[in-house]
C-alpha positions in Angstrom: 81.7 -32.1 63.5 78.8 -29.7 65.5 78.6 -26.7 66.2 77.1 -28.4 70.2 77.7 -31.0 72.0 73.8 -31.9 71.7 73.9 -32.1 68.0 76.8 -34.4 68.1 75.6 -36.9 70.4 72.1 -37.0 68.5 74.1 -37.4 65.0 76.3 -40.2 67.0 72.5 -41.9 68.0 71.6 -41.7 65.0 74.5 -43.2 63.4 74.2 -46.3 66.1 70.7 -46.5 65.0 71.4 -46.8 61.2 74.5 -49.1 61.6 73.9 -51.1 64.6 77.0 -50.7 65.5 79.0 -48.4 68.4 79.9 -44.3 67.1 82.6 -42.3 68.7 81.4 -38.9 70.2 84.1 -36.7 71.8 82.6 -33.8 74.0 84.8 -31.0 75.5 85.2 -31.6 79.2 82.2 -31.7 81.7 80.5 -28.5 80.5 80.4 -30.1 76.9 79.0 -33.3 78.5 76.7 -31.3 80.7 75.6 -29.8 77.3 75.3 -32.6 75.4 73.4 -34.9 78.5 70.1 -34.3 76.9 71.0 -36.3 74.0 72.9 -38.5 76.2 69.6 -39.8 78.2 67.9 -39.9 74.1 70.2 -42.4 73.4 69.5 -44.1 76.5 65.9 -44.2 75.7 67.0 -45.2 72.0 69.1 -48.0 73.7 71.6 -46.7 71.0 75.3 -48.1 71.3 77.0 -44.6 71.4 80.4 -44.3 72.9 81.2 -41.0 74.4 84.3 -39.4 75.5 84.5 -36.3 77.8 87.5 -34.6 78.1 89.0 -33.1 81.4 91.3 -30.0 82.3 95.0 -30.9 82.9 95.9 -31.4 86.6 98.0 -29.2 87.2 94.9 -26.7 86.3 92.4 -28.7 88.5 93.4 -26.0 91.8 93.2 -22.8 90.2 90.4 -23.2 87.3 87.7 -25.3 87.8 85.1 -24.2 85.4 86.0 -27.1 82.8 86.7 -29.5 85.4 84.3 -32.0 86.9 84.8 -33.8 90.7 83.2 -36.6 89.7 83.3 -37.2 86.2 81.9 -40.9 86.3 79.1 -40.3 88.4 77.9 -37.2 86.1 75.9 -39.0 83.2 74.9 -41.9 85.4 72.1 -43.4 85.5 72.7 -43.3 81.6 75.4 -45.0 80.6 76.5 -48.3 81.5 80.4 -47.8 82.3 82.0 -44.7 82.9 86.0 -44.5 83.6 88.3 -41.4 83.9 91.8 -42.4 83.2 94.5 -41.1 85.6 97.6 -42.2 83.1 98.1 -42.4 79.7 98.6 -46.1 79.5 95.3 -46.4 80.9 93.5 -45.0 77.9 94.0 -48.0 74.7 92.5 -50.6 77.2 89.7 -48.2 79.0 88.8 -47.3 74.9 88.5 -51.3 73.7 86.3 -51.7 77.2 83.7 -48.6 76.1 83.8 -50.2 72.5 83.1 -54.2 74.1 80.3 -52.5 76.8 78.7 -50.4 74.5 77.7 -53.1 71.9 76.6 -55.6 74.7 72.9 -55.9 75.4 71.1 -53.8 76.2 72.7 -51.1 74.0 73.0 -48.2 76.1 75.4 -44.9 76.3 79.0 -44.9 77.8 80.9 -41.9 78.6 84.3 -41.4 79.7 85.5 -39.0 82.2 
């Protein structure tokens, strides 16, 4: 747990460097990914295998409150990620998560972010 998203990603980056395995860090919405993007870039430069999950508002809120919403969430962290996806249904989450772990561990180890 961290008080700010950049710190959380930085801790995951350090964990990845120490263990060589992809840790998981969860960020709050598009704004949280924006705050953490500086550390995502650092993990990218360090070639750390980090899995980043960023939340998204429920679809029913998209037309009314767009503060936490990202219109193109999978493009937002590029080019500092290997792979990004925004699962549209709950059934798509487990395979997306499995693929993210697999992808993050492949060479060159870089960051993955989910929308």
